[in-house]
N, C-alpha and C positions, 0 to 999 in steps of 0.2 A: 504494500499500500504506500502510495506517495503522499506524504503529509507536509503541508506548508503552513506557515504562520506569517501574517502581515498585521502590524500595528499602525494605524493611521492617526496622526494628530492634526487637527484643524486649528492652526495658530492664527488668532485674529483678535484685534482690539477695536472697540468703537473709535472712530476718528475723533481727535481732540484738538486739532490745530485751530488757531484763530484764522478764519478764512481771509482776512485782510493781510495779516502778517505772514501767514503760512508757517507759523511756529506754534509748538505746543507751549502754552504759558504755564506758570506755576499753578499747581492744584494742591490746596492745603490738605485735602483728604488723603493724599498719597504720602504724607509725612512719614518718615523723615526724608523722603525722596522729593525731587523737583515736581514730578508728575507721575501719573499712573503708568505711562509707557516705560518710564525709567524704572519704576518699582517692579513691574512685572518682568522687564528684561533681567533685572538683578535676581529675581526669584525663579524665573522659568527659562526665558529664551536663551540667556547666556549659560546657565548651569547645564542645560542640555547639550551644549557644545563641548563640555568637559566634565561629564558625569562621573562621580566616584564609584569605583568598585572596591569593596572592602574584603579583607581576609577575616578569619574567624575571630581575630582579636579586635576587629573594628578599625584596622589600619588600612590606608589607601594603597592598593596595589596597582591600580590602573586608572587613567583618565581617558574616557571614551566619548566620542562624538555620537550621541544617540541618533541625530538626524540621519547619519549614514546608514543606519540599520533598520529604520522605520520608513513608512510612507508619510509624507507630510505636505501640507500646503500652508502658505503664509500670505495673508492678505497683502495686495500690492500697496495699499496706503500705509500699512504697518512697515513693510519693507522699505518704503521711501523714507519714513522717519528713521528707521534703524540704520540705513546707509549713512545718514548724516550724524546721528546722535550716538550710535553704538557700532562703529565700523568694524571693530574686531569680531563682534558677534555676527554681524552681517557677512563678513568674509568667511567665517567658519561655517555658516549655513550654506553658502555657495559651494564651499570646498566639500561639504558633506554630500551634496548632490553628485559632484564629480566622483567622490569615493564610492557612492552607491552604484554608479555606472560600472565601476570596476568589479563590484561585488555581485551585481545582478545582471550579468550578460549584456552589458551595454545600456541597460534601461535605468534611467535616473529615478530616484524616489520622490522628487518634488513634483507636485501637481500645480497647475495654474488655478486661478480662482476668478470668478466674475469680478470686475474691477473694484467696485466699492460696496460689495455685500448688499446689493439690491435683491428684492424678492422677484425672481424672474417671471413667474406666471402673472404677476400684477404689473409688470413694467410695460410701457408702450413698446410696440414692436421695434421702432427705431432705437429706443434706448436699450432694449435687450440686446440688439445686435452690437451696439457700441460697447456695452458691458463685456460681452464675450471678446470682441476684437481687442479692446484695450487690455483685458486680462491676459490674452495670449501674447501680445506684443510687449507688455511689461515684463512678462515671464521670460520671453526669448532674450530681451535686452539684458536681464540680470543673470540668468542661468546659462546663456550661450547656446541654447538649443531650443527646439520647438517642443511644446508640451505634448505629452501623450494623453494625459487625463486632466480633467477640470473639476474643481469643487464648486458646487452650487451653494449660494448663501442659504443657510438653514436647510440645506438639501431640497429646497423648494423646486418642484419639477412639474412639467407637463410635456406633452409631445412637441409643442412648439418650441420649447426650450431645447429639447433634445435634438430637434431639426437644426437649430442654430449651431449647436456644438458639432454635430456631424458634418454640417456644411463647411465648418472651418477646420476639419481634419482631426477633431478630438476623438480618441478612440474609446474612452470610457469615462464614467463618473461613478460616484459612490452614494448609495441611498440607504435609508432605514429599511429594515425588513417589513415595516408596516406600510411601505410605499409600493409593495408588489401586489398586483391585482390578481393575475392568473399566469400560469406557466404551462409549457408543453414541450416535449422533445422536438428538436428541429426536424422538419419533414413530416410531422404528424399533424392531424387535424384537431384532435381533442385537447381542450384546455382544462386545466385543473385550478380551481379556486384556491388561492393561498392568502386571501385577505386576513387581517388580524395578526400579521407577523408570522405566518406559518410557512413562509418560503424557506427552502434550504439555503442557508447563507454560505455554504462551503464550495460554491461553484459560481463562475461568472455566467451571465445571461445575455442574450442578444435581443435588442429591441429593433424591430423592422418598422420603419416609419412610412408615412403616407407617400413621401417623395421617392420611396425605394432605397433611401439611404439606411444605414444600420449604425448602431452604437451599442457598446457593451455596458453592462451595469453590474457592479458588485453590491451586494446587500450585506451590511455588516452584521455581526452577531449581536443581537440586542441585549440579552441578559448579561453577557460578559462586559460589553461596553457600559451598561448600567452599573455594573459592579465597580468599574474603574472610576466612573464619574461620581457616584453617589453612595457606594457601600463600603468604602474603606479598603478596597482591594490593593491600593498602593501602599499600605502600611508594611507590607512584606513582599520582597521581590520573589522569593520562592513560591509563596502562595499565589502570587500573580502568574508566574509561569505555569503552575499546576492548573490554575483555572483556564488558561489558554489551551492547555493540552486537553482539558475536559470537553472542549468544543468539538472534537472530531466525532463523527458518527460511525455507523457500522456498514455503510454502503461501500461497494467496490469503486475503484477508480480514484483519481487524484482528489484531494480535499484541501481546501484553503480555509483555515480559521482566520478570519479578519475582524478586527474591531475598529471602531472610530469614535473618538470623543473630541471635545475641545482640547487642544494641545496644552492649554494652561493647567489642565489637571496635573501635568507632570512638573510640579514645583510651586505653582502659584496657588491653586485651589487646595492642593495637598502638599504640605511642606515636605521637601525631599523626595517628591514623587519621581523626579528624574533619576534618583539612585535606585529606586525600586524598579523602574523601567530598565535601567542599564543592567541591574542584577538579573532580572528575568530574561533579557535578551542574551546575556552571557551564558546562562544555564541552558537556554534553548539551543544556542549556537553550538554548545558542547555535545549535544545529543546526536546519535546516529539515526534516529528514527523520525526526525522532523528537521525541516530546513526553513530558515528565514528567507522571505522573498519580498518583493513589492508587486503592486498591481500590474504594472506594465509587463514585468518579466513573466509573471504567471499567465497573463493573457496571451503572450507570445507563445508560450510553451503549451498551454491548454486552452485552445479556443472554445467558445461556448458550445455546449451540446444541447442547450435548451433555449427556448425563446421566452420572453416575458412581456407582459403589458403592465405599465405602471399605473398607479392610482393618480388620476389627473388632479392637478392643483393640490398636491400634498407636500408635507414637509416633515422634518424629524422632531420639531418642537411645538407643534400645534396639533392637537387631536382632531381639529376641525378643518384641517387642510392648510390653507393660507389665511384663514380668517383672523388670526392674531395680528395681522398687518393691515386689516381694513375694517374690522367690526368688533363689537363688544361680545367676543366669543367666550370670555371667562378665563382664558388661559393667562397665567401670570398675575392673577388678581389676589391681593391679600384681603384680610377681613376689613369690612367697612369701606372698601375701595370699589371703583368701577372703571371700565375702559370704554365708556360711551364716547370718549374723545377721539378714539382711533379712527372712526369713519370720517367725521368732519375734518380731521387733520389731513387725511388722504385726499378728500374732496378738494380742500383748499389748495393743496399742492398740485393736484391734477389740473385744476382750473388755471393756476399760475403757469404751469408747464405749457398748457395749450396756448396761452397768450404770448409767452416768451418764444415758443416755437414759431408762431405766426410772424412775429417781428424778426426773428432770426431768418426765416425764409425770405421775407420781403427785402430786408436790407442785405442779407447775405447773398441773395440772388444777384445783386448788383456787383458784389465783390468776388464771389467764388463761382467757379464753373459748376460745381455741384456742392451746395452748402452742407449736405449731410455726408457726403464723401469727405469733405474737408474736416468735419467733426470727427469722423472715424479715424482719420489719419493724424489728428491733432496730438494723439498720444506720443508721437515721435518728438514733438516739440516739448511736451511735458518731461520727457526723459532726458532731453538735452537742449535747453533753450538756446544756448549760445551757438551750438554747433549745427543745429538742424532747422532753425527758423527760416533762413534764407532759401534753402532748397524746398522747404514746405510751401512757402509762398510761391515759388516758381512753378510748382506742380499744380497749385489750386486756384490762383487768382485769375480773373478774366483778363486784366491788363496789369502791367506793373503799377504798384501803389506808391503814392507819396507818403511822407511820414504820417500825416494826419489820417489818411485812409488805412495805413498799416495799424495805427492805434485802434481805429474803429474795428478792423477785422479781428484783432486780438481781443478786444472787449467782447465781441460777439461770441468768439470761441470760448472765452472764459465764462461768459454767461451760460453757455451750454454745459460747460464742465460743472459749474455749481448747480445747475438744474439736475444734473445726474447725481451729484453728491447728496442732494436734499432727499433722495429716496433711500438712503442708507438704512438698512432694516432695523438697526438698533433704536431708531426713533419711535418705533411702535412696540418694541419687545416687552418693556417693563410696564409697571402699573400706573404711572402718572406722567402727565405732561410737564411737570415742573422739574423732572429729573434732567441731568445734563444731556442725555441722549436726544430727547425731543428738542431741547433747546438748541443743540448743535444743528439739527436739520433746519430749524428756523433761521439759524445764522447763515447757513448756505443759501437759504431763500432770500434773506436780506441782501447778501452779496450779489446774488443774481439780479435782484431788482435794481441795485445801485448800478451795476454794469449795463443793464437795459436803459436806465436813464441816461448814462453817459454816452452810450453808443447811438441812441436814437433821438436824444433831446426831448423825449416825452416822459412825463411824470404822472401817469394815470393808472398804474397797475396796483399800487400798494393799497389804495382805499378798498378796492374790491377784495383784495387778499385778506385784509384785516376784518372786513365784514364776515367773510367765511370762517376765519379763525375764531370769531366770537361764538360760533356754534359749538366749539369744542370745550366742554366743561372740564375744569381741573378739579382733582381731589384736594389739592393743597389750599387751605383757607386763606393763604396770602394772595391768591390769584383767583379771579372769577373764571377765567377762560384763557384760551391760547392767545387771544389778542392782548390781554393784560400782560401775559408772560412776554410776548414779543415787544410790547412797548416799554416794559421795565427792564428786561434782561438782554434784549437783542439790539434794539434801536440805538441805545447809548454806545454800543460797540462799533457801529457803522463808521468806517474810517475813510477820510479823504486825504488828499495830499497835505492840506493845511494842518491836519492833526499830526501827521508825521513831522512837519516843520516845527510845530510847537513842542512835540516830544524832544526833538533834537535840541531846540533852543534851551529848554529847561534842563534836560539831562546834561548838556554841555557845561552847565554851571557847577556840576558836582562830580563830573568824571572826565578824564582826558580823551575825548573823542578826537579822531583824526580829521584831516582835511577832507577825506572821502570816507564816508561811514556807511556800512550796510546795516539797516534796521529792518530785519525780517525780509519782506519782499520788496523793500524800497532801498534806493541808493540816494544818499544826501551828500552834496558837494558844497563845502564852505567856500564862498567867493570873497567875503569881506567880513571882518570881525573886530570889534572893540570890546574889551572887558575891563571893568573897573571894580575896585574893592574899597570898601569903607567899613572897617571893623568886621562884623559878621555879615554885613550886606554885600551883595555882588550885583553888578549890572552887566548884561551881555547884549550887545546889539550887533546886527549883521545882516548879510545877504546870503542866501543859500538857494540851490536848485534841488528840488525833490523829484525823483523819477521812479516810477513803478517798473521794477525789473520784469514783471509779468506782462503788462500791457504797453509799456513804453510811454505811457502818459506822463508828462512832466510839467512842473510849474516852477517859476522863479519867485521867491518870497523875500520880504524884509521882515525882521522881527526885532522885538525888544523883550527881554526876560529879566525879571528882578527877583532876587532871593533875599529875603530879610532874616534868614536864619531858620533853623528847625524845618518845619513843614510848610513854611510860608513862601509860596512862589506865585508870581503873577507874570503872564506872558501874553503878548499880542503878536499876531501874524497877519500880514496883508500881502497881496500881489505886489511885486516889485514895480516902483514908479521910476521917475527920471532921477538922474544923479544929483541935480541941484536940490530937489525936494528931499531926497534921502539925506544929504549932508546937513541940511537945515534941521531935519527931524532929529538926527543923531546928536546935533549940538544942543537941542532942547533937552534931550534926556540926560546928556552928560552934565549940563549946567545944573539941573535939579539934583542929580546924584552927588556931584561934588560938594554941594552945600548941604548934603544929608537931608534934603527935603523929600523924603521918600513918599509921603502922600502926594506930592506934586508929580512924582514919577508915575505913580499909579494912575492919577487923573489923566496924565498925558497918554498913557497906554490906552485907557478907556476912550479918549478923544480921538486919537490918531489911528487906532486900530478898531474900526467900527464893528467888525465882526465880533463873535463871542470871545471873551477873555478866557485864557487857559490857566490851569493851576496843576498842582501835583496830582489832583484827582484825575486829570486827563491823560496822564502818562500811561503807556502800555505797562501791563501788570508786573513784569519782571523788573523793569527799571524802577518802577514805583516802589517795589518791595526793597530793592537795593538802597534807595535813598532813604526810605523809612527805617531800614535797619541801621544805617549810619546815624540818622536823627535820634533813634531810640537808644543807641549804644550808651551814651552818657547817662541818659535817664535810667536805663536798666542797671548800670553800674552803681548809680546813687541808691536805687531801690534795693539792690542786693546788699549794699553796704549797710543800709538801715536794718534790713532783716538780719544780717550777720551780727550786727550789734545787739539786737534783741535776742537772738539765739544764743550767742556766746554768753551774755549776761544771765541767761535763764536756764542753762543746761543743768545745773544742780537741781533746780526746782523741777524741771521736766523729768529728770531721772527719778526724783522722789514721787512724782505723780504717777509715772509708769509703774513703779514698784507697788504703789497702792492699788493699781489697777483701775484708776478713775478715768484714764484717758486724758489727752491734752485738750485744753480749750482751743477752739478753732483758730484764733489768732496765733497762738504758739505753734500749732501744727503747720499753719501756713508758713511761718518763719522757718521752721525746720525743713519743710519740703523745699523751699526755694534754696536754702543754703546747702543742704545735702546734695540736691540734684546738681547745683552749680559746681560744688567742689568735686563731685564725682566726674562731671563732664571735663573739668580742668585736669584731673588725674588721668582719665582715660584718653584724653586728646593728645597726650604726650607720648613720645617713643620710649620713655622710661618711667612709668608710673610706680608709685611706692605701694607694693602689695599690702604692707601692714596698715597704711593709711586707708587704702580702699576697703580693707576688711573692717576697719573701725567705723568708716562711714556706713557701710552696709549694716553693721550691727546697730548703729544708731537709728537708721531708717526702719529696721524691723521693730526696735524697741518703741519708737515713737509713732508707729503706724503710718509712716510716710509713704505716699504713692510715688514710686520711682517712674521716671520717664524711660521705661524699658526700651521702647523702640529707638528713641533718640540716643540714649546712652549706648545701646548695642551698636547702632550705626557709627557713633563716634569711635568706639573701640575697634570696630571693623576697619574704619578708615585709617586708624593708627597702624594696624597690621598691614594694610595695603601699602602705606607709605614705607614701612620697613621692607616689604617684599620688593617694592620698586627700587629701593636703595640697594638691595642685594643684587637685583638684576643689573642695575647700573654699575655697581662695583665690580661685577664679574662679566661685564660686557666685552665684546671683542673676541668671541670664540672661547670664552672662559679661560684664556691664557693665564689670568692671575692665579689659577689654582696651582700653578707651579711654585708659588711663594705663599707664605702665610704671615700676615702682618697683624699687629695689635688691633688695627681698625677692623679687620675681618672678625677677630674674636669679639670685639665690642658689639659689632652689629648683630652677630649671631646670638650673643648673650641677651640682647634686647628682645630678640624673638622669644626666647625662653621666658624672659620677665613678663612680656605681654601675655603669653600663654598661662603663666601662673595666675595673672589677674583674671583671665578668661575662666579659669577653674573656680574662681571665687564668686563671680557675679551670678545673680539668680535669673539671668535671661540669656537667650541664644545670641551668639556672636558669629558672624560670617567669617570663617577662616580661609575661604577659598583662595584669596590672592596669595597668602603665605604658603598654603598647601601646594598651589600650582607651581610656584618657584621651587619649593623644596623637592617636590616630586620630579621636576625636570632635572634638577641637580643630581639627585640620587640616581635617577634612571640613566642619565647620560654619563655620569662620572664616577659612580661608586666602584665599578669594576676596575677602571684604570687606577683610581686612587688606592684600592686594595692591593693591586699588583705592585705599585710603587712602594706602598707601605711595607710589603713583605721584603722588598729590597732594601729597607732601611731609610727611605726618603723621609726626612724629618717634616718637611712641609706637607707631604701626603698624609703622614700619620696624624698631624694636627687637624688638617682638613677633614679627614675621616672621623676623628673624634668629635669635632665641633658640628659637622653636618649631621652626624648620627644623633647627637644630643637634640639638635634643632628639629630633625625629622621626627624623632620620637615624641617631642613636645607637640608637634603638629599632627600627630597620628598618621604619619606617612611611613609605610612599611620600608624597612631597611634590609637588603639581602644579607644573609649570613655569609661572611667571608673572613677567612683568617687574616689577622693583621700582625704587624710586628710588635705592637703593644696592646694591652687590653684597652678596650673602648668603653668608657662610661656611658651608659644609656639611660640611667634614671633621670627623672626631671629634677 
């Protein structure tokens, strides 16, 4: 019997970028990380590129790239973020696909995905086609090959969707067993009903479409997939492997046990799930009676022997088909909640899409040979704006365009991109409109509306859109409906070039911007500047050009920005005038400022810059936070000093109260909490913390019932370990030639590793050791053998390196090979 196993991970995150900046801004809920993408990368995407395999003592023996031995898809919008923000993880994922081709007969394990996770059966046919085309071309650009399979968002499917995939050369997709309707052996007439999940998931099936095209479908094993996602199967790698083996049936012929879950199960939803996956794959790979494979390799070797018809308009996450994304079907609703808002939200977006499409066709017809073919091909520009825009325009415009018409063409194409993004499925998935995901699709709609205004000069679509949004009722008592959410949460974020100019002018007073500065999707060029200081106050005046990198729209501005200290900023921006008027205006500002008549400066800003005045509140979020952190630093130091004085003077009393068991009064507990967390952060943030002091602080925290900032402190200690690991890598850079000598600085650095690990053993929270473990595993793997040989020959440097590396490796739980040495090696911590 030929038995095969394939584990598929669907790696995807809801899009989080600011549609105007095209950057993910800080998200407080992701603390201590900058944003959720960064957090989940740290917990899941990156650990799966170097998952630990442990020996029976719990020590690391291997680091493996899980992606190379599983099947996976990663959303294009997530990969785009990862390419910029986590390039090492991104590169390791691309390399894993190359490795999988070597492992699985030339077939890569990566699957493409429809571009921005739209529910395909609900998409307009033009949009569905673009989703498939963009997904394929994004994949080919990144992985260097054409995709063989494609993942459908929420596995939402119908025959029209399968026709699109087959038409573009996609060989297969993966569905839930509950999406199979009926099956039959190929060449036979009789169909067998398999609804309700009764399909045999251990073989591929062929779908014959109305056009005569065909496409294969794999149905994943439902119960095992459910066990991974929701039943704790990833708590133990051996148990996971055994459960996969249990999926084989007793029929003759080749069998494929395949499972599919959200890839975030392996590390984010289930802590250390990537280790359970690695352990299971390792155990399965070592067996003679089963082989790991991927879908494409299996399909090549074992073509479908049976046909299937799929349940139309079905998905893996809605028992009602695709109603979760267009009606109040009840899926995903908590107690006291409703999803009556889902239908009117989709109606509003469908209506907006129709209006935007009409204007795109009308104006785009003047510019493009075929507006919809231009949109399909626009993915090439998105993947390389600088390198491909010119050739794109040559292919698609009716006649060569001047700069103004080029801007208009790009605005129209961006309008269409955001009209696609506003259908991202996450907007309907959860229970309420006021969540970040529905707000994100409204942000895309707002950007599309802005681009429509700019491209056409008409401003008549938003009113109707808001009227339709008013029909979508929110569960959140802060908002009556989607219109209120749009007006309070989305409209204030709409960004024009003047906002970018004001951001630059204000931020330049507090940080050293260059003469040419990139701010998200905008480029700012400083053309003239005068800066003055009087005590804590600063005045900046100047001229700048702001240009959208995306649409090439640009404007030249004059500005005046005043900082009176702390959070008090006032800024005015206007379109650039003539030189004489500008010089006169700057003289007025400078005159008032030099006499310290700051109210007169503010009045002059109000008078001469008649548009809205800007303040710190108008800065983009990350820069706003940086300035506020600086403003608050002194204040927080003063507050901490006050709490420290209270705490230090009351420690004996607090000990007495704790001994009596009466508990601390709230003010004293607050003082203890601030001081202990601050002192722990100070200790853990250094490369040489004092273990005895850390232990004493932890003892006080427990005695006084202090709530520790476990996530923040754990992240601080992890960062300290990462710094030491980086220092070791740098110290031993250049082919590790320094291993031929052993110097006091080497001993000191490796000792700091052990000191930090001693502190890790003390703290009552989990600390990420991966950076230190990665470096140590690499050193041990690459150099332990040669060091041991040199040590046996009496090489003094090799003996010391072997001793110190072994001590550090043992501290970090990295397995050390047993090798005779010239001198006994101390391995105790």
